[in-house]
C-alpha positions as CSV (number, residue, x, y, z in Angstrom):
1,M,-6.2,-5.9,-1.7
2,I,-3.7,-7.7,-4.0
3,D,-4.9,-10.5,-6.3
4,G,-3.4,-13.1,-3.9
5,E,-5.8,-12.1,-1.3
6,L,-8.7,-13.2,-3.5
7,A,-7.4,-16.7,-3.5
8,P,-9.8,-17.8,-0.7
9,A,-12.7,-16.5,-2.8
10,R,-11.5,-18.5,-5.9
11,E,-11.0,-21.6,-3.8
12,L,-14.5,-21.3,-2.3
13,L,-15.9,-20.8,-5.8
14,R,-14.2,-24.0,-7.0
15,S,-14.8,-26.2,-4.0
16,V,-18.3,-25.2,-3.1
17,F,-19.9,-24.1,-6.4
18,G,-17.8,-26.1,-8.8
19,Y,-16.6,-23.3,-11.0
20,S,-12.9,-22.5,-11.7
21,S,-13.2,-18.8,-12.4
22,F,-15.4,-15.8,-11.8
23,R,-17.2,-14.1,-14.7
24,G,-17.4,-10.5,-15.8
25,A,-17.4,-8.1,-12.9
26,Q,-18.0,-10.7,-10.2
27,E,-14.4,-10.7,-9.0
28,E,-14.2,-6.9,-8.7
29,I,-17.5,-6.7,-6.8
30,I,-16.4,-9.4,-4.4
31,R,-13.1,-7.6,-3.9
32,A,-14.9,-4.3,-3.1
33,L,-17.2,-6.1,-0.5
34,L,-14.3,-8.0,1.1
35,Q,-12.5,-4.7,1.6
36,G,-15.6,-3.4,3.4
37,G,-16.9,-1.0,0.8
38,D,-20.5,-0.5,-0.5
39,A,-21.5,-1.4,-4.1
40,L,-24.4,-0.9,-6.6
41,V,-24.5,-3.9,-8.9
42,L,-26.5,-3.9,-12.2
43,M,-26.2,-7.2,-13.9
44,P,-28.6,-8.9,-16.4
45,T,-30.7,-11.8,-15.2
46,G,-28.6,-14.9,-15.3
47,G,-25.4,-13.0,-15.0
48,G,-24.5,-14.3,-11.6
49,K,-25.5,-11.6,-9.2
50,S,-26.1,-14.0,-6.2
51,L,-22.4,-15.1,-6.1
52,C,-21.4,-11.5,-5.7
53,Y,-22.8,-11.4,-2.2
54,Q,-22.8,-15.2,-1.3
55,V,-19.1,-15.6,-1.6
56,P,-18.1,-12.6,0.5
57,S,-20.8,-13.5,3.1
58,M,-19.1,-16.8,3.5
59,L,-15.6,-15.3,3.8
60,R,-16.2,-12.4,6.0
61,P,-16.9,-12.9,9.8
62,G,-20.5,-13.1,10.7
63,V,-23.7,-13.8,8.8
64,G,-24.6,-12.3,5.5
65,L,-28.1,-10.7,5.4
66,V,-30.0,-10.8,2.1
67,V,-33.1,-8.6,1.9
68,S,-35.4,-10.2,-0.7
69,P,-39.0,-9.1,-1.7
70,L,-40.5,-12.6,-2.4
71,I,-40.9,-15.8,-0.5
72,A,-40.3,-17.8,-3.7
73,L,-36.9,-16.1,-4.3
74,M,-35.7,-16.8,-0.8
75,E,-36.8,-20.4,-0.8
76,D,-35.2,-21.1,-4.2
77,Q,-31.9,-19.6,-3.3
78,V,-31.7,-21.2,0.1
79,A,-32.5,-24.6,-1.3
80,A,-29.7,-24.2,-3.9
81,L,-27.2,-23.1,-1.3
82,R,-28.0,-26.0,1.0
83,E,-27.4,-28.4,-1.9
84,H,-24.0,-26.8,-2.1
85,G,-23.4,-27.4,1.6
86,V,-23.8,-23.8,2.6
87,A,-25.4,-23.0,5.9
88,A,-28.3,-20.8,4.7
89,A,-31.8,-20.1,6.0
90,F,-34.7,-17.8,5.5
91,L,-37.2,-16.1,7.8
92,N,-40.7,-15.4,6.4
93,S,-44.4,-16.0,6.9
94,S,-44.2,-19.5,5.3
95,L,-42.4,-20.9,8.3
96,S,-44.2,-22.3,11.3
97,H,-43.5,-20.8,14.7
98,E,-41.3,-23.8,15.6
99,E,-39.4,-23.5,12.3
100,Q,-38.8,-19.8,12.9
101,R,-37.6,-20.6,16.4
102,Q,-35.1,-23.0,15.0
103,V,-33.7,-20.5,12.4
104,L,-33.3,-17.9,15.2
105,G,-31.5,-20.4,17.3
106,S,-29.1,-21.1,14.5
107,L,-28.6,-17.4,14.1
108,R,-27.8,-16.9,17.8
109,R,-25.4,-19.8,17.7
110,Q,-23.6,-18.2,14.8
111,E,-24.2,-21.3,12.6
112,L,-25.4,-19.5,9.5
113,D,-23.5,-18.1,6.6
114,L,-26.5,-16.4,5.0
115,L,-29.9,-15.4,6.2
116,Y,-32.6,-14.3,3.7
117,L,-35.5,-12.2,4.9
118,A,-38.1,-9.8,3.7
119,P,-37.8,-6.0,4.4
120,E,-41.0,-6.2,6.5
121,R,-39.6,-8.9,8.7
122,L,-36.3,-7.0,9.1
123,L,-37.8,-3.6,9.9
124,R,-41.0,-4.3,11.8
125,E,-40.2,-3.6,15.5
126,E,-42.6,-6.2,16.8
127,T,-40.7,-9.1,15.3
128,G,-37.5,-8.1,17.2
129,T,-35.4,-9.2,14.2
130,L,-33.5,-6.0,13.8
131,A,-32.8,-5.7,17.6
132,L,-31.4,-9.3,17.5
133,L,-29.3,-8.7,14.4
134,K,-27.7,-5.6,16.1
135,E,-26.3,-8.0,18.7
136,M,-24.8,-10.2,16.0
137,E,-21.7,-9.9,13.8
138,I,-23.0,-9.1,10.3
139,A,-20.7,-10.0,7.3
140,L,-22.6,-7.8,4.8
141,I,-26.1,-6.7,3.8
142,A,-27.3,-7.5,0.3
143,I,-30.5,-5.7,-0.9
144,D,-31.7,-7.8,-3.8
145,E,-34.1,-6.5,-6.5
146,A,-33.0,-3.0,-5.4
147,H,-35.2,-1.3,-8.1
148,C,-38.1,-2.0,-5.8
149,V,-37.0,1.1,-3.9
150,S,-37.9,3.3,-6.8
151,Q,-41.3,5.0,-6.3
152,W,-41.5,5.6,-10.1
153,G,-40.6,2.0,-11.0
154,H,-42.6,-1.0,-12.1
155,D,-42.0,-3.1,-9.0
156,F,-42.2,-0.4,-6.3
157,R,-42.3,-1.9,-2.7
158,P,-43.1,0.8,-0.1
159,E,-41.4,-1.3,2.6
160,Y,-38.0,-0.9,0.7
161,L,-38.0,2.8,1.6
162,G,-37.2,1.9,5.2
163,L,-34.0,0.2,4.3
164,D,-32.1,3.4,4.4
165,R,-31.8,3.0,8.2
166,L,-29.4,0.1,7.7
167,K,-26.6,2.5,7.0
168,D,-27.0,4.0,10.5
169,D,-27.8,0.7,12.3
170,F,-24.8,-1.1,10.7
171,P,-22.4,1.7,9.9
172,D,-19.3,-0.6,9.5
173,T,-21.1,-3.3,7.5
174,P,-20.7,-3.3,3.7
175,R,-23.9,-3.0,1.8
176,V,-24.6,-4.0,-1.8
177,A,-27.7,-3.2,-3.8
178,L,-28.4,-5.5,-6.8
179,T,-30.8,-5.3,-9.7
180,A,-31.1,-6.4,-13.3
181,T,-33.4,-3.5,-14.3
182,A,-32.5,0.2,-13.7
183,D,-32.1,3.1,-16.1
184,E,-29.9,6.0,-15.0
185,A,-32.7,7.8,-13.2
186,T,-33.6,4.7,-11.2
187,R,-29.9,4.1,-10.3
188,K,-29.7,7.6,-8.9
189,E,-32.9,6.9,-6.9
190,I,-31.5,3.6,-5.5
191,V,-28.3,5.4,-4.4
192,A,-30.2,8.3,-2.8
193,R,-32.9,6.3,-1.0
194,L,-30.6,3.6,0.3
195,K,-27.9,6.1,1.3
196,L,-25.3,4.5,-0.9
197,D,-23.3,7.6,-1.6
198,G,-19.7,6.6,-2.2
199,A,-20.7,3.1,-3.3
200,K,-18.8,1.7,-6.2
201,R,-21.0,1.2,-9.3
202,F,-20.7,-2.0,-11.4
203,I,-22.8,-1.8,-14.5
204,S,-22.4,-5.1,-16.5
205,G,-24.7,-4.2,-19.3
206,F,-28.2,-5.2,-20.3
207,D,-27.7,-7.4,-23.3
208,R,-29.1,-10.9,-23.3
209,P,-27.8,-12.1,-26.7
210,N,-29.4,-15.5,-26.4
211,I,-32.9,-14.0,-26.4
212,R,-34.7,-13.3,-29.7
213,Y,-37.1,-10.4,-29.5
214,T,-40.2,-10.5,-31.7
215,V,-43.2,-8.0,-31.7
216,R,-46.3,-8.6,-33.8
217,M,-49.6,-6.8,-34.3
218,K,-52.6,-8.6,-32.8
219,G,-54.5,-10.8,-35.1
220,G,-57.5,-13.0,-34.2
221,P,-58.1,-13.7,-30.5
222,G,-55.5,-16.2,-29.4
223,A,-54.5,-17.1,-32.9
224,D,-51.2,-15.4,-32.7
225,L,-50.2,-17.2,-29.5
226,M,-51.3,-20.6,-30.8
227,A,-49.2,-20.1,-33.9
228,F,-46.2,-19.1,-31.8
229,L,-46.6,-22.1,-29.4
230,G,-47.2,-24.5,-32.2
231,Q,-43.5,-25.1,-32.7
232,R,-42.7,-25.1,-29.0
233,E,-44.4,-28.2,-27.6
234,G,-42.6,-29.6,-24.6
235,Q,-40.9,-26.3,-23.8
236,A,-41.3,-24.4,-20.5
237,G,-42.5,-20.9,-20.8
238,I,-44.5,-18.0,-19.3
239,V,-47.4,-16.3,-21.0
240,Y,-48.3,-12.9,-19.7
241,C,-51.8,-11.3,-20.0
242,L,-53.1,-8.0,-18.6
243,S,-56.3,-9.3,-16.9
244,R,-57.2,-12.2,-14.7
245,R,-60.1,-13.1,-17.0
246,K,-57.8,-13.3,-20.0
247,V,-55.3,-15.4,-18.0
248,E,-58.0,-18.0,-17.2
249,A,-59.4,-18.1,-20.7
250,T,-55.9,-18.4,-22.3
251,A,-54.8,-21.1,-19.9
252,Q,-58.0,-23.1,-20.6
253,K,-57.5,-22.7,-24.3
254,L,-53.9,-23.9,-24.1
255,A,-54.8,-26.9,-21.9
256,Q,-57.5,-27.9,-24.4
257,A,-54.9,-27.8,-27.1
258,G,-52.8,-30.2,-25.2
259,F,-50.3,-27.9,-23.5
260,D,-49.5,-28.4,-19.8
261,A,-50.7,-24.9,-19.0
262,H,-51.8,-23.4,-15.7
263,P,-53.2,-20.0,-14.7
264,Y,-51.6,-17.8,-12.1
265,H,-52.9,-14.5,-10.7
266,A,-53.6,-12.7,-7.5
267,G,-57.2,-13.8,-7.4
268,L,-56.3,-17.4,-6.8
269,S,-55.7,-18.8,-3.3
270,A,-52.2,-18.9,-1.9
271,A,-52.3,-22.7,-2.0
272,E,-53.4,-22.7,-5.7
273,R,-50.6,-20.2,-6.6
274,R,-48.1,-22.3,-4.7
275,R,-49.1,-25.5,-6.5
276,C,-48.8,-23.8,-9.9
277,Q,-45.4,-22.4,-9.0
278,T,-44.1,-25.7,-7.7
279,R,-45.3,-27.5,-10.8
280,F,-43.6,-25.0,-13.0
281,Q,-40.3,-25.2,-11.2
282,R,-40.1,-29.0,-10.8
283,G,-41.8,-30.1,-14.1
284,D,-40.7,-30.2,-17.7
285,G,-42.5,-28.3,-20.4
286,V,-44.9,-26.5,-18.1
287,I,-46.5,-23.2,-19.2
288,V,-47.7,-20.7,-16.7
289,V,-50.3,-18.2,-18.0
290,A,-50.1,-15.2,-15.6
291,T,-50.5,-11.6,-14.8
292,I,-47.4,-9.8,-13.7
293,A,-48.0,-11.3,-10.2
294,F,-45.9,-14.3,-11.4
295,G,-42.2,-14.5,-12.2
296,M,-40.2,-12.4,-9.8
297,G,-37.8,-14.6,-7.9
298,I,-38.3,-17.6,-10.2
299,D,-34.8,-19.0,-10.8
300,K,-35.8,-21.7,-13.3
301,P,-32.9,-21.8,-15.8
302,D,-34.6,-23.5,-18.8
303,V,-37.6,-21.2,-19.5
304,R,-37.5,-21.2,-23.3
305,F,-39.9,-18.4,-24.0
306,V,-41.8,-15.5,-22.4
307,A,-44.8,-14.4,-24.4
308,H,-46.8,-11.2,-23.9
309,C,-50.4,-11.4,-25.2
310,D,-50.8,-7.7,-24.1
311,L,-48.6,-4.7,-23.9
312,P,-46.6,-4.4,-20.6
313,K,-46.6,-1.1,-18.7
314,S,-43.1,0.0,-19.6
315,V,-39.8,-0.9,-21.1
316,E,-38.5,-1.7,-17.7
317,A,-41.4,-4.1,-17.0
318,Y,-40.9,-5.7,-20.4
319,Y,-37.2,-6.2,-19.9
320,Q,-37.7,-7.6,-16.3
321,E,-40.3,-10.1,-17.5
322,T,-38.6,-11.2,-20.6
323,G,-35.4,-11.7,-18.6
324,R,-36.9,-14.8,-17.1
325,A,-36.3,-16.6,-20.3
326,G,-33.0,-18.4,-21.1
327,R,-31.2,-18.0,-17.9
328,D,-29.1,-21.1,-18.9
329,G,-27.7,-19.2,-21.8
330,E,-29.4,-21.3,-24.4
331,P,-31.6,-19.8,-27.2
332,A,-34.9,-18.4,-25.9
333,E,-37.7,-16.3,-27.2
334,A,-39.3,-13.0,-26.1
335,W,-42.5,-12.7,-28.1
336,M,-45.2,-10.1,-27.9
337,S,-48.4,-9.2,-29.8
338,Y,-50.1,-5.9,-29.1
339,G,-52.6,-3.4,-30.5
340,L,-53.7,0.1,-30.0
341,Q,-56.4,-1.0,-27.6
342,D,-53.7,-2.1,-25.2
343,V,-52.4,1.4,-25.2
344,V,-55.9,2.7,-24.4
345,R,-56.4,0.3,-21.5
346,L,-53.0,1.0,-20.0
347,R,-53.3,4.7,-20.4
348,R,-56.7,4.5,-18.6
349,M,-55.2,2.5,-15.8
350,V,-52.6,5.2,-15.3
351,D,-55.0,8.1,-15.4
352,E,-57.5,6.5,-13.1
353,S,-54.9,5.5,-10.5
354,D,-54.5,7.2,-7.1
355,A,-50.9,8.3,-7.9
356,D,-50.0,12.0,-7.9
357,E,-49.7,13.9,-11.2
358,E,-45.9,13.6,-11.3
359,H,-46.0,9.9,-11.0
360,K,-48.7,9.7,-13.7
361,R,-46.6,11.8,-16.0
362,I,-43.6,9.5,-15.6
363,Q,-45.8,6.4,-16.1
364,R,-47.3,7.9,-19.3
365,A,-43.8,8.7,-20.6
366,R,-42.6,5.1,-20.0
367,L,-45.7,3.7,-21.7
368,N,-45.1,6.0,-24.7
369,A,-41.5,4.8,-24.8
370,L,-42.5,1.2,-25.0
371,V,-45.1,1.9,-27.7
372,A,-42.4,3.7,-29.7
373,W,-40.1,0.7,-29.3
374,C,-42.7,-1.7,-30.6
375,E,-43.0,0.3,-33.8
376,I,-39.3,0.9,-34.6
377,T,-37.8,-0.1,-37.9
378,R,-34.2,-0.6,-36.8
379,C,-32.6,-3.3,-34.7
380,R,-34.9,-3.9,-31.8
381,R,-32.1,-5.0,-29.4
382,A,-30.0,-1.9,-30.1
383,A,-33.0,0.3,-29.3
384,L,-33.7,-1.6,-26.1
385,L,-30.1,-1.3,-25.0
386,A,-30.1,2.4,-25.9
387,Y,-33.1,3.0,-23.6
388,F,-30.9,1.9,-20.7
389,G,-28.1,4.0,-21.8
390,E,-26.0,1.3,-23.5
391,D,-24.7,1.9,-27.1
392,R,-24.6,-0.8,-29.7
393,E,-23.4,0.1,-33.2
394,D,-24.0,-3.2,-35.0
395,A,-27.4,-4.9,-35.7
396,C,-27.9,-8.0,-33.5
397,G,-29.1,-10.4,-36.1
398,N,-31.4,-12.0,-33.5
399,C,-34.6,-9.9,-33.4
400,D,-37.6,-9.8,-35.8
401,I,-36.4,-6.6,-37.5
402,C,-32.9,-7.9,-38.2
403,L,-34.2,-11.3,-39.3
404,D,-37.2,-10.0,-41.4
405,P,-36.6,-6.2,-42.0
406,P,-39.8,-4.3,-42.5
407,E,-39.9,-2.2,-45.6
408,T,-41.0,1.4,-45.2
409,F,-42.6,4.0,-47.5
410,D,-43.5,7.6,-47.4
411,G,-46.6,7.5,-45.2
412,T,-47.0,11.2,-44.9
413,V,-50.4,11.4,-46.7
414,A,-51.8,8.4,-44.8
415,A,-50.7,10.0,-41.5
416,Q,-52.1,13.4,-42.6
417,K,-55.5,11.9,-43.5
418,F,-55.7,10.1,-40.1
419,L,-54.7,13.1,-38.1
420,S,-57.0,15.4,-40.1
421,C,-59.9,13.1,-39.4
422,A,-59.2,13.2,-35.7
423,V,-59.3,17.1,-35.9
424,R,-62.5,17.1,-38.0
425,T,-64.3,14.9,-35.5
426,G,-63.3,17.1,-32.6
427,Q,-60.5,14.9,-31.2
428,R,-63.3,13.1,-29.2
429,F,-63.2,9.6,-30.8
430,G,-61.0,6.5,-30.8
431,A,-59.2,4.9,-33.7
432,A,-62.0,2.5,-34.6
433,H,-64.5,5.3,-35.3
434,L,-61.9,7.4,-37.2
435,I,-61.2,4.4,-39.4
436,D,-64.9,4.0,-40.1
437,V,-65.1,7.6,-41.2
438,L,-62.0,7.4,-43.3
439,R,-63.3,4.2,-45.1
440,G,-66.8,5.6,-45.6
441,K,-68.5,3.1,-43.3
442,D,-72.1,4.0,-42.7
443,T,-72.5,3.1,-39.0
444,D,-75.0,4.3,-36.4
445,K,-72.3,6.4,-34.7
446,V,-71.3,8.0,-38.0
447,R,-74.9,9.0,-38.8
448,R,-75.6,10.1,-35.2
449,H,-72.7,12.6,-35.3
450,G,-73.2,13.7,-38.9
451,H,-69.7,12.6,-39.9
452,R,-70.8,11.7,-43.4
453,N,-70.6,15.4,-44.1
454,L,-66.9,15.8,-43.1
455,S,-64.2,16.4,-45.7
456,T,-62.4,13.3,-44.4
457,W,-65.4,11.0,-45.0
458,D,-64.5,8.1,-47.3
459,I,-61.0,9.4,-48.3
460,G,-59.2,6.3,-47.0
461,G,-60.7,3.5,-49.0
462,D,-57.2,2.6,-50.4
463,L,-56.3,1.0,-47.1
464,S,-58.0,-1.8,-45.2
465,A,-59.2,-1.4,-41.6
466,R,-56.3,-3.4,-40.4
467,Q,-53.9,-1.2,-42.3
468,W,-55.5,1.9,-40.9
469,Q,-55.1,0.4,-37.4
470,A,-51.4,0.1,-38.1
471,V,-51.4,3.8,-39.1
472,A,-53.1,4.7,-35.9
473,R,-50.6,2.7,-33.8
474,Q,-47.7,4.3,-35.6
475,V,-48.9,8.0,-35.3
476,V,-49.2,7.3,-31.6
477,A,-45.8,5.6,-31.4
478,L,-44.2,8.5,-33.3
479,G,-45.7,11.0,-30.9
480,F,-48.1,12.8,-33.3
481,A,-51.2,11.8,-31.3
482,R,-51.9,10.6,-27.8
483,V,-54.5,8.4,-26.2
484,D,-56.9,10.5,-24.0
485,A,-58.1,7.9,-21.4
486,E,-60.4,10.5,-19.8
487,R,-62.4,10.5,-23.1
488,H,-62.5,6.7,-23.4
489,G,-59.5,6.4,-25.6
490,A,-60.0,9.4,-27.9
491,L,-57.0,10.3,-30.0
492,A,-55.8,13.9,-29.5
493,L,-53.1,15.5,-31.5
494,T,-49.9,16.6,-29.9
495,P,-47.9,19.8,-30.9
496,E,-45.6,17.5,-32.9
497,A,-48.4,16.9,-35.4
498,R,-48.6,20.5,-36.7
499,P,-45.5,20.4,-38.9
500,L,-46.7,17.1,-40.4
501,L,-50.2,18.5,-41.1
502,R,-48.7,21.6,-42.7
503,G,-46.6,19.5,-45.0
504,E,-43.4,20.7,-43.4
505,Q,-42.4,17.2,-42.3
506,A,-42.5,13.8,-43.9
507,V,-42.9,10.4,-42.1
508,Q,-41.9,6.9,-43.0
509,L,-44.4,4.1,-42.1
510,R,-44.0,0.4,-42.3
511,E,-44.7,-1.1,-45.7
512,E,-47.3,-3.5,-44.1
513,V,-49.5,-0.5,-43.8
514,R,-49.6,0.1,-47.5
515,A,-50.1,-3.4,-48.9
516,A,-51.2,-6.6,-47.2
517,K,-48.2,-8.5,-48.3
518,P,-47.4,-11.8,-46.4
519,R,-44.4,-11.5,-44.1
520,R,-41.5,-13.8,-44.8
521,E,-41.0,-16.6,-42.4
522,P,-38.2,-15.8,-39.9
523,K,-35.0,-17.7,-40.1
524,P,-34.9,-20.8,-37.8
525,R,-33.7,-20.3,-34.3
526,P,-30.3,-21.6,-33.3
527,A,-30.8,-25.0,-31.8
528,L,-30.2,-25.9,-28.2
529,R,-27.1,-28.0,-27.7
530,E,-28.5,-31.3,-29.0
531,I,-27.8,-34.7,-27.5
532,S,-26.8,-37.2,-30.2
533,A,-28.9,-40.3,-30.8
534,G,-26.1,-42.5,-29.3
535,D,-26.0,-40.4,-26.1
536,E,-29.8,-40.1,-25.7
537,P,-30.2,-43.2,-23.4
538,L,-27.5,-41.8,-21.0
539,W,-29.1,-38.3,-21.1
540,E,-32.5,-39.6,-20.2
541,A,-31.1,-41.9,-17.5
542,L,-29.3,-38.9,-15.9
543,R,-32.4,-36.8,-16.1
544,Q,-34.5,-39.5,-14.5
545,R,-32.0,-40.0,-11.7
546,R,-31.9,-36.2,-11.1
547,A,-35.8,-36.1,-11.1
548,A,-35.9,-38.8,-8.5
549,L,-33.4,-37.1,-6.3
550,A,-35.2,-33.8,-6.6
551,D,-38.5,-35.3,-5.7
552,A,-37.0,-36.9,-2.6
553,A,-35.4,-33.6,-1.6
554,K,-38.5,-31.6,-2.6
555,V,-36.5,-29.2,-4.7
556,P,-36.6,-28.3,-8.4
557,P,-34.3,-30.6,-10.6
558,Y,-32.0,-27.8,-11.5
559,V,-31.1,-27.4,-7.8
560,I,-29.5,-30.8,-8.0
561,F,-27.6,-30.2,-11.2
562,H,-28.2,-27.8,-14.1
563,D,-28.9,-29.2,-17.6
564,S,-25.4,-27.9,-18.6
565,T,-23.8,-30.1,-15.9
566,L,-25.7,-33.2,-17.1
567,R,-24.6,-32.4,-20.7
568,E,-21.0,-32.4,-19.5
569,F,-21.6,-35.7,-17.8
570,V,-22.7,-37.1,-21.2
571,R,-19.9,-35.5,-23.1
572,L,-17.0,-36.3,-20.7
573,R,-18.4,-39.5,-19.0
574,P,-16.4,-39.0,-15.8
575,A,-15.4,-42.4,-14.3
576,S,-14.2,-41.3,-10.9
577,A,-14.9,-38.8,-8.2
578,A,-11.8,-36.8,-9.1
579,A,-13.0,-36.6,-12.8
580,M,-16.5,-35.6,-11.8
581,L,-15.1,-32.8,-9.6
582,E,-13.6,-31.3,-12.8
583,V,-17.0,-30.9,-14.3
584,H,-18.5,-27.3,-14.1
585,G,-21.2,-27.1,-11.4
586,V,-19.9,-30.0,-9.3
587,G,-18.5,-28.8,-5.9
588,Q,-17.3,-30.9,-3.0
589,A,-20.7,-31.0,-1.2
590,K,-22.6,-32.1,-4.3
591,L,-19.9,-34.7,-5.1
592,E,-20.3,-36.2,-1.7
593,R,-24.0,-36.1,-1.8
594,Y,-24.7,-37.2,-5.4
595,G,-21.4,-38.3,-7.0
596,A,-21.8,-42.0,-6.5
597,E,-25.4,-41.9,-7.8
598,F,-24.5,-40.3,-11.1
599,L,-21.2,-42.2,-11.5
600,A,-23.2,-45.4,-11.4
601,V,-25.6,-44.2,-14.1
602,I,-22.7,-43.1,-16.3
603,A,-20.9,-46.4,-15.8
604,A,-24.0,-48.3,-17.1
605,F,-23.8,-46.6,-20.5
606,P,-20.5,-47.1,-22.3
607,A,-19.5,-44.4,-24.6
608,P,-20.5,-45.0,-28.3
609,G,-17.5,-45.3,-30.6
610,N,-14.0,-44.4,-29.7
611,S,-13.9,-40.6,-29.9
612,P,-11.1,-39.0,-28.0
613,P,-12.0,-37.3,-24.7
614,I,-12.7,-33.6,-24.7
615,A,-11.3,-31.3,-22.1
616,P,-14.0,-30.2,-19.6
617,S,-15.6,-26.8,-20.0
618,R,-15.3,-24.7,-16.8
619,L,-17.6,-21.8,-17.8
620,L,-20.2,-20.6,-15.4
621,P,-23.8,-21.2,-16.6
622,S,-25.7,-18.1,-17.6
């Protein structure tokens, strides 16, 4: 296909979505699908994956099928497409019988450009959906969140395994699998399980440069989080906790402190979860405190932070969850506090699960990789990208380690003392007891087991309990010891500990272990694109009009226009429909539906001063 043949795709992008050019690999992906080929697309959250299948679905004959794992994801994307004037619908359990009948009628009459549905709805014989689709002309099949097919992954959905039959049922239809999270092993599994041999691979990278990564040791219960949120009032964010009980307690504490915070977990009713999700999507400055049950499929662009109060289960899970911040490309935070007890709990969850031993081995390795990442002393972003096979030579300048580099010292003796204590106590105890022994603490457990008589009794008084906890975390992170969940979190030595104990190997530990020196305050975050004082009245008036239109349409405000589009309205102050159509994010359908409303608001606020006009930006939002 020559470039001229992509002209319809570019025109559709401009007239429907309001953007003048594709970004990154979007154009090449669309080219491959228009030619009828298959594709595997790995693109970071906010990178524009949906356009890669929406545009060719609208250009190829027939209806584009989008397999999606969550109702929220379908509803959000369909609502946005309809606002752009695209004929889109979804089929899922949230629809009444009559609503489902109407969607199927539109499908039979070939009125739809895109149809979103869950894998269960697609594959279950009793629904008759697959049989009906075989009679229709299918433009393409998009399998979103394709990492869900990985049995070793953090978001495994068993029903995704049945999607391999689509190759045989629709042999001449191009298929595209898309995800934001997949290491090389997961990519191979996606290709194998979905029968995508021969598919072109488009790997756009994992870096989200607008996100700042910060990891902290746990302090007092809830104190770390409150300190983090203290400077973020009025910002929308997600706070992740490991247990439902902690979710409830944290949400209550934040609400009492004046935050608009709400709990979300699988133990709540469907109606309660729905209310929470709707408030989060449609409100400003709402915080959701959740287990991992929340977030997938949430397309809210202005989430300013994702905070983890407990350790996630893997690097993949962490990347997926933090990727929900800053989808608009503005500065955002990925903040986490963790302690060794998190490792004990997660290791126990793996060991006590019903998974087979191979699955458990992989999950333990992924947990170990995350713990090691938490304790690194080099650029955190570079290490995160390296995990996914992406090299970065320079430091990012936007993570806690780059902004406040930890000093290290020769911690060989401290590590040897700790590991020796574990050996002397029979490798049967957790870090807390080992620290009591090292610091000469006369506890009931120490007396009961006769540990006052050990050679390691009271040899660690030079470090505080908190500093010894940091030693414990780091010897685990560095692979010298592992958490034995079967023995209630006992620390057992690994073969890698032998050279260290024999004095054949040295180890560097963080300086914070050696002396309780206060950490320097991190450099201030880059500010969001500010609205000047003179433009503030127009900005607020535009936001209020958008909110009213969104309430009337029962959609999130960003479905009407993104903040980036409103900022362009403020900056450029378009005075005609033609000028408004030049603003990024304004397509023909939105111009016809909302143009007059927003032009009237703009006209009511003359531009302050006589500054010359600025050419409109035509960049796609992140």
